[in-house]
C-alpha positions as CSV (number, residue, x, y, z in Angstrom):
1,M,152.8,-10.9,135.1
2,D,155.1,-8.3,134.1
3,T,152.7,-5.6,132.8
4,N,156.2,-4.5,130.8
5,E,155.8,-8.0,128.9
6,F,152.5,-6.4,127.0
7,D,154.0,-2.2,126.6
8,Y,153.6,-1.5,122.9
9,Y,153.1,1.2,120.6
10,L,152.0,2.5,117.2
11,I,154.2,4.6,115.2
12,Y,153.4,8.1,113.9
13,N,155.6,10.9,112.2
14,T,155.8,14.7,113.8
15,G,154.8,16.2,111.2
16,E,158.2,17.9,109.8
17,P,157.8,20.0,106.9
18,N,158.3,19.3,103.5
19,V,158.9,15.1,104.5
20,P,157.1,13.2,100.8
21,L,154.9,11.1,100.5
22,L,156.2,7.8,99.0
23,K,155.1,4.7,96.9
24,N,156.2,1.9,94.7
25,N,158.6,3.2,91.7
26,D,156.2,1.2,89.2
27,D,158.1,2.2,86.3
28,A,161.2,0.3,88.2
29,D,159.8,-2.9,89.6
30,P,155.9,-3.2,89.8
31,E,155.9,-5.7,92.2
32,G,158.4,-3.7,94.6
33,T,156.5,-3.4,97.6
34,H,153.8,-6.2,97.9
35,F,156.0,-8.2,100.1
36,T,155.4,-6.3,102.9
37,Y,151.6,-7.0,103.1
38,R,152.6,-10.9,103.1
39,A,153.3,-12.8,106.0
40,E,156.8,-14.1,105.2
41,Y,160.5,-13.4,104.6
42,A,161.3,-11.5,101.4
43,I,164.5,-12.5,99.4
44,I,165.5,-8.9,98.1
45,E,168.2,-9.1,95.5
46,E,167.8,-5.3,94.8
47,P,167.2,-2.5,96.4
48,V,163.2,-1.2,96.5
49,S,163.1,1.5,94.5
50,L,160.7,4.2,95.7
51,A,159.2,6.9,94.3
52,L,157.4,10.3,95.6
53,N,154.1,10.5,96.0
54,S,151.5,13.7,95.5
55,P,151.2,16.2,96.6
56,V,155.4,16.6,96.1
57,P,156.8,19.4,98.3
58,S,158.9,21.8,96.8
59,K,161.9,21.0,98.6
60,P,161.3,17.4,99.5
61,N,163.2,16.2,102.8
62,F,165.1,13.6,102.6
63,E,166.7,14.5,106.2
64,V,163.8,12.3,108.8
65,D,164.1,9.4,109.6
66,Y,161.0,7.6,108.9
67,Y,158.5,8.2,106.0
68,Q,155.0,5.9,105.6
69,L,154.5,4.1,102.9
70,P,152.3,2.8,104.7
71,S,154.9,0.3,105.8
72,P,157.6,2.3,107.4
73,V,161.0,3.3,105.8
74,F,163.8,4.0,108.0
75,S,166.9,6.2,107.6
76,Q,170.2,4.5,108.5
77,K,170.9,5.3,111.7
78,I,167.3,3.9,112.8
79,Y,168.4,0.6,110.7
80,E,171.6,0.5,113.1
81,A,169.8,1.0,116.1
82,L,167.0,-2.1,115.1
83,F,169.9,-4.6,113.7
84,P,171.3,-5.2,116.4
85,L,167.7,-6.2,118.4
86,N,167.6,-9.7,116.0
87,I,163.7,-9.1,116.1
88,H,162.0,-12.3,115.5
89,G,160.1,-12.2,112.1
90,Y,161.3,-9.0,111.0
91,Q,163.3,-7.8,107.7
92,L,164.5,-4.5,107.0
93,A,165.1,-4.3,103.3
94,P,167.4,-1.7,101.3
95,A,165.5,1.0,99.9
96,I,166.4,4.3,97.7
97,I,164.1,7.1,97.0
98,V,164.1,8.3,93.4
99,D,162.8,12.0,93.1
100,K,161.1,14.0,90.6
101,K,164.4,14.8,88.7
102,G,165.6,11.2,89.0
103,K,168.5,11.7,91.5
104,E,168.5,8.3,94.1
105,H,168.6,9.0,97.8
106,K,169.9,5.9,99.2
107,D,170.7,4.1,102.8
108,F,166.9,3.8,103.4
109,W,165.2,0.6,104.4
110,I,161.6,-0.8,104.0
111,E,160.1,-2.7,106.9
112,N,158.5,-6.0,106.4
113,A,157.1,-7.3,109.8
114,Y,155.7,-10.5,108.8
115,T,154.7,-12.0,112.4
116,R,151.4,-12.2,112.8
117,I,149.6,-13.1,116.1
118,E,146.1,-13.3,116.9
119,C,145.9,-10.8,120.3
120,F,142.9,-8.1,120.7
121,D,140.8,-8.9,123.6
122,K,137.3,-9.4,121.8
123,E,135.2,-8.4,124.9
124,K,136.6,-5.2,126.0
125,S,137.7,-3.8,122.6
126,I,135.3,-1.7,120.6
127,Y,135.3,-3.1,116.9
128,T,133.1,-4.2,114.2
129,Y,133.9,-7.9,112.7
130,S,133.9,-8.4,108.7
131,S,132.2,-11.7,108.2
132,F,133.4,-11.0,104.3
133,T,137.0,-10.4,104.8
134,K,137.3,-11.8,108.4
135,T,139.0,-8.9,109.7
136,W,138.0,-6.3,112.1
137,T,137.2,-2.8,111.2
138,N,135.8,0.8,112.4
139,I,138.1,0.0,115.4
140,E,137.4,2.5,118.2
141,K,139.4,1.2,121.2
142,I,142.3,-1.6,121.6
143,V,142.7,-3.7,124.2
144,I,145.1,-6.7,124.4
145,D,144.8,-9.9,125.0
146,K,147.5,-10.2,127.5
147,E,146.9,-14.0,128.5
148,A,146.8,-14.8,124.6
149,L,150.6,-12.9,124.4
150,A,151.8,-14.4,127.6
151,K,152.1,-17.7,125.8
152,I,154.5,-16.4,123.1
153,P,157.8,-15.5,124.1
154,L,158.5,-11.5,124.3
155,N,161.5,-12.3,122.2
156,E,159.3,-13.7,119.1
157,R,156.4,-10.8,119.7
158,L,158.8,-7.6,119.8
159,V,157.3,-6.4,116.5
160,F,154.4,-7.6,114.9
161,R,151.0,-7.1,113.3
162,P,147.9,-8.4,114.9
163,K,145.8,-11.1,113.0
164,E,142.5,-9.1,113.7
165,T,143.4,-6.1,111.2
166,R,146.4,-5.2,108.6
167,Q,145.6,-1.6,110.0
168,F,147.9,-1.5,112.8
169,L,151.9,-2.3,113.7
170,F,152.6,-3.4,117.6
171,Y,156.2,-1.9,118.6
172,H,156.9,-3.3,122.2
173,K,158.4,-0.5,124.6
174,T,162.2,-2.4,123.8
175,V,162.1,-2.0,120.3
176,V,160.5,2.4,121.1
177,D,163.4,2.6,123.5
178,A,166.3,1.4,120.8
179,I,164.6,4.1,118.1
180,M,164.0,7.0,120.6
181,A,167.7,6.7,121.8
182,T,169.2,7.9,118.5
183,N,167.0,11.3,118.9
184,P,164.8,10.5,115.8
185,V,163.4,12.8,113.3
186,N,159.9,12.5,112.0
187,I,158.8,9.9,114.7
188,K,156.8,9.5,117.4
189,F,155.3,6.4,119.7
190,V,151.7,6.5,121.1
191,S,150.8,3.8,123.5
192,I,147.7,1.3,122.6
193,E,145.9,1.8,125.5
194,D,145.9,5.8,124.4
195,W,145.0,5.2,120.6
196,F,142.0,6.6,119.1
197,E,141.2,7.0,115.8
198,G,143.3,10.4,114.7
199,V,145.8,10.3,117.6
200,S,148.1,10.7,114.6
201,F,147.0,14.0,114.0
202,V,147.6,15.5,117.9
């Protein structure tokens, strides 16, 4: 079994200064970002409108390649790196960011990773199971069930969310390498094997 086939990562920002937090631009489209929570392809007729969330930096930085929404928002550069991969069960929808002065910042893309896979090793992972929500909570350690994933072709699981929890989004090394080859600003990846709560602040 090729271990590289199960080499997955989580995405985080690098803490670049003045990068604004984002939110759905409610006034423009109350349902604007709800599609990112559904496990399906979304029909997007107009660019998704995003606004700045509090606290807003005095001089927001729109020259980075990644924003957290929590669904990732990428720059045009990252879109161009990902598009040729033709990722299964994955969508990048056009988006604009509207600043406090009403100026529209274009050429952004919001991610809709709608593939869901049950993939955690229930014996080796450390977590609490919620019988109410049927999901995992208080996750302390992630261990992938490689035998379960091996039943799914790699090209159908390059990017996916685990069915156990919506908290995580897994990127295969193939995708990570394509993104990092662009020398992105404000993007870092952490192997799921090295993950721990609070790793984003390290």
